N, C-alpha and C positions, 0 to 999 in steps of 0.2 A: 207549433207545439203539438198539434194533432199527429203529424207525421212522425215526430220524435217519439211520442207515446206509443203509437202503433208499431214502430220499429223495435221498441223495447219489449213489447208484448209478443210480437211475431218476428224474431230475428231471422236474417237471411243465413242460410247454411253455406258456409264457405268450404269448399272441398279441402283446402289446405288445413283448416283448423277443425275438421270434423273429428269426432271421437274415434272413429274407426282408423284414421290414418295418423292421429297425433302421436301415439306410442306404438310403434310396430317394431319391437325388438324380438330377436330369436331367443326363445326361452328353452331351457332344458339342458340335458347332458346325456352323454352316451359314449359308447365305444363302437367303432366300426372297424371290422377286421377285413381288409381286402384279401389278404392271404395270410398265412401263418407268420410271415416275417414283417409285414407292413401294417402298422396299427395306427388308427386315427382316434384321438380322444378329444371330445369337445365338452365344454361346460360354460353355461351362461346364466348369470343371476342365481347361482346355486353353490353348493359345496358337496364334495364327495371324495371317495377313496377308490382308486383303481389299482388292480393287480395285473401285471403283465406276466403271463405264464406261457412261454413258447420256447421251443428248442431251436428255432431258426430266426432269431431276432435280427433284422436288417435295418429297419427304420421305424420311426414313430413321429406322428404329427400331433402336437398338443395345442389346442386352441382354447383359451380360457379368458372370459370377459366378465368382469364384476363378480368373481367367484373365488372360492378357496378350494384347492385341489391337492390331494396327496396321491402320488403314483409310486408304486413299489415295483422295482425291477429285480428283486432278489431271486425270483424263480425264472428269470429269462437267461437264455444261453444264446450268445451271438453266433450267427452262422459263419462269419469270418472274423478277422481280427479287429475290424472297425464297424461301428454302427453310427447312424445319424439320428439325432433327436432335434426336430424342427419345432421351435417354440413360437407361438403367437399369443403373447400374454399382455392383457391390458387391464389395469385397475384391479389386479388380483394378487393372490398369494399362492404360490405353488411350491410344494415340497416334494423333492425327488429322492427316493431311497435307492441307492446304487450299491451293488456288491463291492467289497473291499478290493478285489483284484482288477477292477475297471479303473482306467485313467480317464478323467474328464477333461476335455479340451474345449475351452469356452471361446466360441466365435460369434457370440450374439451381439446385436446392436442394442444398446441400453439407453433409454431416455428417462431421466428422473426415476430411476429404480436401481436394482442391484441384483447381482448373481453372487451368492455367497456359498463357499464350500466349508462344511463343518466335518469334524472327525476325520481329517485327512490322515491316512495311514502311511507308514513307511514300509510298505510291502512291495513285492514284485508285481508289476502290472502285466496282465496277460492280454487284455483287450482295451480298446480305446472307444469312448463314447464322445462323439463330436456334437456339441450344442451349437445350433444355428438359429437364425430367426430374429424376432424382435421382442423386447421386453420394455413396455412403456408404463410408467407410473405404477410399477409392480415390484414384487420381490420374489426371487427364486432362491430357495435354499436346497443345497445338495447335502444329503447325509449319507455317509458310508456305513453300511451294516454288514 
């Protein structure tokens, strides 16, 4: 009984369950621009709005975990006829605002989520945005503006 009482008063510190290592998630959000055409956006445990303003848009990587994110592409001009948007979305909601003259080609892998296109216009498409990557337990909405 004495050893049980002392172990309750002075518990052993287990490395696996220490407070320092128990919750080690990457927090924060941001935009990293490698060059004017390749953009990386990340959000974790947050919400935000991002605006893509470039005349040489080639590709973008969006990583969103446990977050809500709005990304506006209305001021982006593609460098070529096609651009790639790589998504890595988990437990999040992402809204993409795309110009009306862009055609969206969905090539994502979806698990218990969805990619929904709203306000689809019957206009002539000049450029194509190709969606790739993974969407799990999340929703991606595409709005034409």
